[in-house]
N, C-alpha and C positions, 0 to 999 in steps of 0.2 A: 504494500500500500504506500503510494507516494504521499508524503506529508509536507504541506506548505506551512513551515513552522511559524512564520510571521502572521500568516492568515489565521491559523487556529489559536495562536497566542492572543491576537487582537480580539478574537471572538470571546475567549475566556475572560480577558480583562474587562470587556464590555459587560459580559454576563455577571461578573463579580460585582460591578458597580450597581447594575440593575437589581440583582438579587439582594444585595446588602441594603439598598434603599427600601425595597419592598418588605424585607423582613423587619426592618426597623419600624416601618409604618404599622405592620401587623402587631409588632410587640407593643407599641404605644397604645394601639386600640385594645389589645388584650389586657394591658395594665389598667386601662380605664374601666373595662368590664369587671376586672377583679375588684375595683373600688366599689362598683355598683353592687357587686355580690355581697358586700357588707350588709346590705339591707336584707338580702335573702337569708343570710345566716344569723344575723344579730337581732333584727327587728321582728317582733311577733305581729305580722300583718297578714293573717291567714283567714280572717273572718270579716263580715260586714262591720260588726261593732268595733273591732280593733282598727280597721281602716278609717272609719269615721272619727274615732277618738284621736287617732294620730293626726289626721287631716285637720281637725278642729284645733289642735294644740300647736300647729305649726305657726311660729311667730316670726322668726327672722327670715329675711329674703334669701339668705344662703341655704337655710334648711328647706325652704320652699323649692329653690332651684335644684337642690340635691334630690329631693323627693320626686320632682318632675323627671330628672334624668334617670332615676331608678325605674319609674313607670315606663318611660320610653325604652329603657333597656329590656324590660319584660315584654312589652307589646310590640316593639320593633317597628312602629309606624307612628308618625307625628299626628296625623289626623285622628287615629284611634285613641292616641294618648290624650289629645285635647278633648275628645268626646267623653273619655273616662272622667276627666276632671270636672267637666260640666255636670255630668250625672252625679258625681260624688258631691258636688256643691249643692245640686238640687235635693239630693237625699238628706244632706246635712241640714238644709233649711227646713225641709218638711219635718224632720225629727225635732229640731230645736223649737219650732213654732207650734208643734202638736197637731199639725195639719195632715200628717201622714194617713190618718184614718179616713180623711175625706178625699184623698188623692191616690187611691189604690192602684189605678192604672199607671200613673206616673211613677209610683214607688216600685212597682213590678218591673217597669222598663229600666229604671235606674239600676235595680238589683241585677237585672240580666246583663247589663253592660259591665258592672263590677264583677259579676260572677265569671265573666270571660277573662278578666284580669287575674282573678284568683286561680282559675284553672291553669293559665299560662305560668303563673308564679310557681305552682306546684311542679310543673314540668321542669322549670329552671332549677328548682330545688333538687329534683332527682338527678339532674345533670351535675349539679354542684357537688353532690355526695360522692361522685366519681372523680372529683377534682379535674374535670376536663380542661378547664381554662389553665390551671397550674401546669398540667402535663403539656399543653400546647405551648405555653410560655417556655418551658424547659426545652422542648424540641427546637423552638426558634433560637433560643440562646445557644444551643449546641451547634446549630447550623452557622450562626454568626461567628462562633469560636473557630469553626473549621475554615471559614472564609478569611478570618483575620490571620490564622496560622499560615495559610498558603498564599495570601495576597502578595507577599514580598518575594515569592519564588518566581514571579513572572516579570519580564522586561520586554520592551518592543522586539528585541532580538530572539526571544523565546524563554525557555526555562534557564535560570541562572544558579539554582541550588540543587543538590542531590535530593531526590525524593526516594526515601528508603522504605516507607511504610505504605505498601500497596493497598491495604484495607482502608486506611485513613484517607489516602489520596482518592480512592474510588468513591468513597462517601462524599468527599468534597466535590467531585465531578457530578455526582447525582444531585447534590444540592443546587447546582447551577442549571439543572434541567436541560442539559445538552442532549443532542440526538445521540443514538447509539453509535453512529459513525464518528461523530466528533469526540465522543468519550473514548472510543478505540484509538483514534488518532492521538488524543491527549496522553493516553497511557503509553503508547509506543514512543511518542515524543520524549516523555520523561525517561523511558527506558534507554532510548538512544543517547540522551544526555548523560545518564548515569554510566553507561558503558564507556563513552568517550572520556568522561571525567576519571574513571578508574584507570583506563589505559594510559592517560596522560600522567597520572600520578605514578603509575608503575614505571614508566620511562624515566621519570625524574629520579626515582629511588634506585633503579637499575644502574643509572649512570654513576651514582654514588656508591654502588655495590653494598647497599644496606638491606636489612630486612624490610619487607614491603608492608608498611602500615599506611593505608591510603585514606582513612576516614578522619575528618576533622572533628573537633569537640562539639560542634553544633549538630551532629547527627546522632541518631539513636543506636547505630550499629556499633558493637563493642567487640570486634574480632579482628584478627589479622588476615589479610587477603594475600594469598600467594599467586604466583604466575600460573601455576597449574590449574588452580580453581577458576581463575579468570578465563583462561583458555577454554576450560570445560564449559563454563557458563556461556561464553560467546558462541561456542560450537552448538550448544543446546538451542540457543536463539535461532541460529541459521537453519538448523535441522527441523525446527518446529515453528517456522515463521508464520504458518497459516493457522496456528492454534489461537484460541481466545487470548486477547492481549493481557487480560487480568491474570490468567493462568501462567502466561509467560513471565510476567512480572514476579510472581511468587517463585516460579522455578529458578529464575535467575539468582535471586537472593538465597534460596536454599543451597544452591551449589556454591555460590560465592562465599558463604559463611560456614558451609558444612553444617548447617543447622536444619534439623528436620521438624522443629517444633511447629513452624508455620505450615509445613507440608501436612502434618497430622490434622491440624485444624481445618485446612482447606479440603482434605480428603473426607473428613467426617461430614462436613456440610455438603460436599459434592455428592457423596454416596446417598445421603439422606434425601437430597433433592431428586436424585435419579430414581430412587426407590418409590418416592411419593408420586412422581410423574408417571412411572410405569404402572402403579397400582391404584391410582386415584379413583378410577371408575368403581372400584370395589366398595368405596364408602360414599359414593354419590347416590342421592335419592333413597337413602335407607329409611325404613319405618322408624318412628320415634322409639318404639320399644327396643329395636336392635341397637340404635344409637345409645340408649340408656344402658343397655347390657354391656356394650363396649366400654362406656365411661366407667361403669361400676367395676368391671374387671380390671381396667387400668388403674383405678384408684386403690385397689387392693395392694398391688405391688409398689405403687408409689409411696404408700404408707409404710410398707415393710419390704425393703429391697431384697431381702433374703428369699422372698417368694417369687421374685420376678422370673427367674429361669424355669422354675417348676410350672408356673402358669403358662409361660411360653410353650413349654414342651407338651402340655396337656390341652392346649387350645387347638381345636380342629381346623379353624380357618385362621392360621397364624399370620398370613400375609395381610389379611384385612385388619387384624388387631394392630399390627406394627404400622400399617399405613395410617390408621386412625390416630395412633400415638404420635407419629411424626407430624401429622397435620395439626394435631392439638398443640404440640410444642412450638411449631412455627407460628401459630396463631396467638400463642401466649406471650411471645416476646416481641418487643418493639425493635425491629431490625434497623431503624434509623439511629438508634442510640448505640454508639460504638462500644460502650461498656457492657452492653447486653450480649455481645458476641461470646464471651467466656461462659455466660449462663447457658446460652444456646448450645455450645459445644458440650458442656457438662451434661445437659439433659439428653442430648442426642447420642452421646458416646455408647451407653449400654445397649441402645436399640441397634445402632450400626454394628457394634461388636457382635451381637447375636446374629445379625444378617450375614456378616462375613464368616463367622465361625460355624454356623449351622445351615443356613439356607444356601449360601453360595457354594460352600464346600460340598454339601450334600448333592447339589446338582452336578 
C-alpha cells in the first residue's frame, strides 16, 4: 500500500483539532447536565404537592432560573417547559385561593401537564442510578487524554516520535473516527517510522562498536535490541506485508523485544473473537428459557471456578455455552477504556484455554 505521509498526517492533524473541539463541547454540556442532576438526586420533587410547595417557596431569581433549567433538562423542549410553568402557576393559584373545587377541568388539565413532567423525571432518575452521565464524562476524558498524548507525535512532515504501544495508538486512531483505510495507513506509517528510527540508531551504535540500546527515556520499551532481532522483525514485515496492519505492529515488537506477553494477549482476544464469529448463530434467537438456562449454568462456575471444567465436560452443547460466555464477556466490558483490556483478557483466558486444550485438540 502506497502511503502519502504528508497527506495522511495532514488529515490526522485536522481530525485531532476537530475531535478535540467536539469532545470539549460535549464535556461542557455533560458537566452542565451533571449540575442539573443535582435536582434529580437531592430534591424531593416527585409529587404534585412537593412540586407546588417548592415552586411556591422559590424566592431568589437565581433559584428560579436554576429550577427552570432543571425542568428544561427533564422535558428537553422550551415550549413544553414554558407550558409546564404556566400550568404549575395556574394550579398554585387555584390551590392558594381555594378555587380548585370550582375549576375541576382546569385542575385536571394542569395535573396532566405536570404528570408528564413527573413521568419524565422518573425516567431520568432511572438513568441517573446507572451513572450514565458520569460514565460518558469518563469516556470523553479518556479520549481527550489519548489525543493530548499523541498530538505532539505529528508534524507536517509526518510522525516524529516512536510509537511503541500498538493498542494505545489504535485506540487513538479510533477516537479520530478515521476510515479503515486511513487507520491502516496510519498504522503502517508509524511502523515505517519506527523501523527507520531503529535502523538509524543501530548504524550509529555499530559505528561505535557498542552494545545496541536504541530506545530513549521517553519510550515505554525497556529492553535491548540487537541486530539479529531487528533483522528478524524486518524480515517478518516483508514476508507478511499483506496481513492486518495492527497484527503486524504487534508482531514487530514481539520479535524486537523477544517479549511474548503482548502476543499472548493478542492471541486470546483473536481466538475468542474467531470462536464467537464462527458460532454466533448458535445463540441467536434463543427462547428466553434457554437463555436463562445458559446464564444460570455460567453463573455456577463463575461463583466457584473449581466447577468450571466439570461443567464444561458435562454440558452436551458445549460450543453454545462457550459462545454464550464469550459474548457475555465482550458485552460486559467497555472496550473503549484501555484499562479494561486486562479485565477482558483475564475473563476470556479460561474459556480460550479450554477451547485450545479440549475442542481444538480433540478435532
